[in-house]
C-alpha positions as CSV (number, residue, x, y, z in Angstrom):
1,M,18.1,-12.2,15.3
2,S,17.4,-14.5,18.2
3,S,14.8,-17.2,19.0
4,D,12.9,-18.0,22.0
5,G,12.2,-21.5,20.6
6,A,8.9,-20.7,19.0
7,H,9.3,-17.3,17.5
8,A,12.3,-15.6,15.9
9,R,12.9,-12.1,17.2
10,V,14.6,-9.4,15.1
11,H,16.5,-6.8,17.0
12,F,16.4,-3.3,15.4
13,P,19.2,-0.8,15.9
14,V,16.7,1.4,17.7
15,D,13.9,0.2,20.0
16,V,10.8,0.1,17.9
17,S,7.6,-1.2,19.5
18,P,5.1,-3.2,17.4
19,V,2.6,-0.4,17.9
20,A,5.0,2.3,16.6
21,L,5.9,0.1,13.6
22,E,2.3,-0.5,12.8
23,R,1.5,3.2,13.1
24,F,4.4,4.1,10.7
25,C,3.1,1.5,8.2
26,W,-0.4,2.9,8.3
27,I,1.0,6.3,7.6
28,L,2.9,4.9,4.7
29,V,-0.3,3.3,3.5
30,G,-2.0,6.7,3.4
31,V,0.9,8.4,1.6
32,S,1.3,5.6,-0.9
33,L,-2.4,5.3,-1.5
34,V,-2.7,9.0,-2.3
35,G,0.5,8.9,-4.4
36,D,-0.7,5.9,-6.4
37,I,-4.0,7.5,-7.1
38,V,-2.5,10.9,-8.1
39,T,0.3,9.4,-10.3
40,T,-2.2,6.9,-11.9
41,F,-4.5,9.7,-13.0
42,V,-1.7,12.0,-14.1
43,G,-0.4,9.1,-16.2
44,L,-3.8,8.4,-17.6
45,H,-4.2,12.1,-18.6
46,M,-0.9,11.9,-20.3
47,G,-2.0,9.0,-22.5
48,L,-0.6,6.1,-20.5
49,A,-2.8,3.0,-19.7
50,E,-3.6,1.3,-16.4
51,S,-1.9,-2.2,-16.4
52,N,-3.9,-3.6,-13.5
53,P,-7.1,-5.1,-15.1
54,I,-9.2,-4.7,-11.9
55,A,-8.1,-1.1,-11.4
56,R,-8.6,-0.4,-15.2
57,S,-12.2,-1.7,-15.0
58,A,-12.9,0.4,-11.9
59,I,-11.5,3.5,-13.5
60,E,-13.2,3.0,-16.8
61,G,-16.6,2.3,-15.1
62,Y,-16.5,4.9,-12.3
63,G,-13.4,7.1,-12.7
64,L,-11.8,8.5,-9.6
65,V,-14.6,7.3,-7.4
66,G,-14.0,3.7,-8.7
67,M,-10.3,3.9,-7.9
68,I,-11.0,5.3,-4.4
69,A,-13.6,2.6,-3.8
70,L,-11.1,-0.1,-4.9
71,K,-8.5,1.3,-2.5
72,A,-11.0,1.6,0.3
73,F,-12.0,-2.0,-0.2
74,A,-8.4,-3.1,0.1
75,V,-7.9,-1.1,3.3
76,G,-11.2,-2.4,4.7
77,I,-10.1,-6.0,4.1
78,G,-6.8,-5.2,5.9
79,L,-8.7,-3.6,8.8
80,V,-11.0,-6.7,9.1
81,C,-8.0,-9.1,9.0
82,R,-5.8,-7.1,11.4
83,P,-7.4,-8.3,14.7
84,L,-6.8,-11.9,13.7
85,L,-3.0,-11.4,14.2
86,P,-1.0,-11.1,17.4
87,V,-0.1,-7.5,18.2
88,A,3.6,-8.2,17.4
89,Y,2.7,-9.1,13.8
90,R,-0.1,-6.6,13.0
91,A,2.3,-4.3,11.1
92,I,2.3,-6.9,8.3
93,V,-1.2,-5.8,7.3
94,P,-0.4,-2.2,6.4
95,A,3.0,-3.2,5.1
96,G,1.2,-5.6,2.7
97,L,-0.8,-2.6,1.4
98,A,2.0,0.0,1.5
99,V,4.7,-2.0,-0.3
100,P,2.9,-2.6,-3.6
101,W,1.3,0.8,-3.6
102,T,4.7,2.5,-3.0
103,A,6.2,0.4,-5.8
104,A,3.3,1.5,-8.0
105,V,4.1,5.1,-7.3
106,F,7.7,4.7,-8.4
107,I,6.7,2.7,-11.5
108,N,4.1,5.4,-12.3
109,L,6.7,8.2,-11.9
110,Y,9.1,6.3,-14.1
111,M,6.4,5.9,-16.8
112,I,5.4,9.5,-16.6
113,S,9.0,10.5,-17.0
114,T,9.2,8.6,-20.2
115,V,6.3,10.6,-21.7
116,I,7.5,14.0,-20.6
């Protein structure tokens, strides 16, 4: 890590451009979004309950469409906020979506494995 006085710079072992990192993070958003939706509905069909009250309300009221709309809303907020950041920091937006959704996939998989 080095600093130019105003910004800390992290040096990766390989050269990763901010654009490439952001692209990877958006791909991870897509994969984790689908994984979260699929594992959530598999768990619900196996008798598990949704622990997120907002997601639970969307699912109870509108089913799969409600869950997709909720995820689309979150991605939309991210896309609206993305241009507010400098290019070097834009990957934080998809990372902020992908990290919790990826964690949710693993939690869902664990919970499903306890029911099987």
